[in-house]
N, C-alpha and C positions, 0 to 999 in steps of 0.2 A: 578418575571418571566422576568421583563423588562431587567435586567442585562444580562440575557440569550440571549434576542433578540440582544441587543447591541453587545454583544461579538460575536454572530453569523454573523452579519453584518460586524463588524470590521475584522473578519477572512475570509470574502467572502464565507461563507458557501453556500448561495443560488446559487452563480455561480458555486461552486464546485459540488453541487448535480445536477444542470442542465448538467454540462460536464459529470458527471458520468452516468446519465441517457441516454444521447445521445450516449455515447460510448458504453455502454451495449447493447442498442437497435441496434445500427449498427453491432457490432460483433455477436450478437444474430441472427440478419437477414442473415449475411453471413454464419453462421454456419448452419442455416436452410436451405440454398441454396446449401449445400455442399462445402462451402469455407474451411472448415477443415475436414479431415476425422474423422469418430468416434473414440474417444479415443486419438485424437490429443490433447496434453497437451498445445500447443501454443495458442489455441483460448481462453480458459479460463485464461491463464496467461496474454494475452494481455488486457482482460477486467480488470483484478486485478491491472495492473501496470497502465493502463489509470486511474482508480479510485483513486489509491494512489498519482499519478502525479497530478491530478485535485485538490485533497485535499491538497497537499502540500503547495500550496501558503498560505494557512490559518495558517500555523504553525508560522507565523511572523505577528505581528500587524502593524499598520500604522506608529507607533513611538516606536521603541525598547527601547529608553531611558526612555519613559513613563512606558512602560511595566515594565522595571527593577525596577523603583522607585515607583510603585504603592504600596498602603498600604494593598494589599491583598496577599494572600499565592499563589505564581504561580505554585509551584511544584505540587501540586495536580491537578490544572487545566490543567496543561501542559500534565501530565500523562493521564488524563481523555480524553483530546483532542486526543492524540495519539491512545488510545483504541478505542476511538469512531470512528476514521477514519478507523482502521482495521475492526471493527464490521459492519459499514454501507456498506463498499466495500464488504465484504463477503456476508452480507444479500442480496444486490442488485443482486449479481451474482447468489445465490441460488434462488432468487425469480424468475430471468429470466429463470431458468432451469425449473421452475414449469409450463411455458408456452409451453413446448414441446421440447426444444432443450436440450438433455442430455450432457452437456459440460464436466463435471468432477465428481468426487465423493465429497461427503461433506468433507471427511477427507483431500483431495487435495485442496479444496478451503480454508478451515480453515487454513491448514498449509501455504499456500502461501500468503494468506492475512496478517497472523501474521508476516511472515518474510518480507514481503514488506512494512508492516506498521513500523516495526522497521528500516528497511533500509532507508525509507523516513525520519524518526525522525532522524536518523544519518546523513543523508545528510543536513538536517537543521541545525544540530550542526557544522558539518564541513564546509558546503558550504554557509550557510544561506537559509532563506526559499525561496527566489526567484530562488535558484538553487538546492533546495532540491531533485527535480525531477531527477537530473543527475545520482546519484547513482543507483536507480531502472532501469533507462533506459540503463545505461552502462552496468549493470550486466545482463539485459534481452538480450541485444545485443550480449554479449559475449556468453551467455548460448545457444542462437540459432545458432550461428556460430561454436560453439566449437565441436570437434569430440565427438563420443560416450564416455561415461564415462567409463573407465576401472578400475580405482582405487579410492581410498578415496579423494585424492586431486581433481580430476575431478568431482566426485560426490558433492563435497562441492562447486565447482565452478558452477555446473549446477543443484543445488538443486531445483530450481522452476520448472523444467521440468521433475523430476524424479517422478516415481509412489508414491502413498501415502504411501505405507508400506516400503519405503527405510529409513533406520535408520539414515544414514548420513545426508540425505536431512531434515529430521524431527529435528535433533539436530542443523543443520545450521540455520533453520528458527526459532528455540526457542532462539539460541543464538543472532541471530539479533534482534528479538522481544524484548529480555530483554535488551540487550546492547543499543539499539537504544532508547527505552522508558526511560530507566534510564538516559541516557546521555542527552536527551532532557528535562527531567524533572528537572534535576539539573542544567544544563547550559544554556538552552534556546537555541533559534536560534543565528547564528553567526551574528554580525552586518555587 
């Protein structure tokens, strides 16, 4: 169990969990006070994006050269790390919903956390762990400012704000989750 503790500390897991808890409580309090209307998808998406961006810093270690030359198999650990990020972020939002603020359906939360998890992993591969947050933030910014989706390309671009039954949004989230997790597990973060 000691290696797990050391790994968690080196990946800044305690700080990420604290940031996730603070952002979730803040958004939950704002939603309770009428910050977002009922059924407004932006509120839960803000919580999910805040969670994956807080956890994204842990996708790279203190010394990337040491990570790459270690005598352990990194691919399963990297994949597990990414899946754990998505699971924890999803669970925290679902737990916050049990305290009274019905922010989104379970299907919506699971779909968006899976897609954002893959997007932040892809960001770590493309931009490095310190800038892995840029892809989810940029995509969220575009989604919030984009016009209402009328076709498949716009539904793909605004997938994280669409209702849970939207096929294009679901497939976009699945594609991002699989692509991001696979790329990060195989390549690791960019130097």
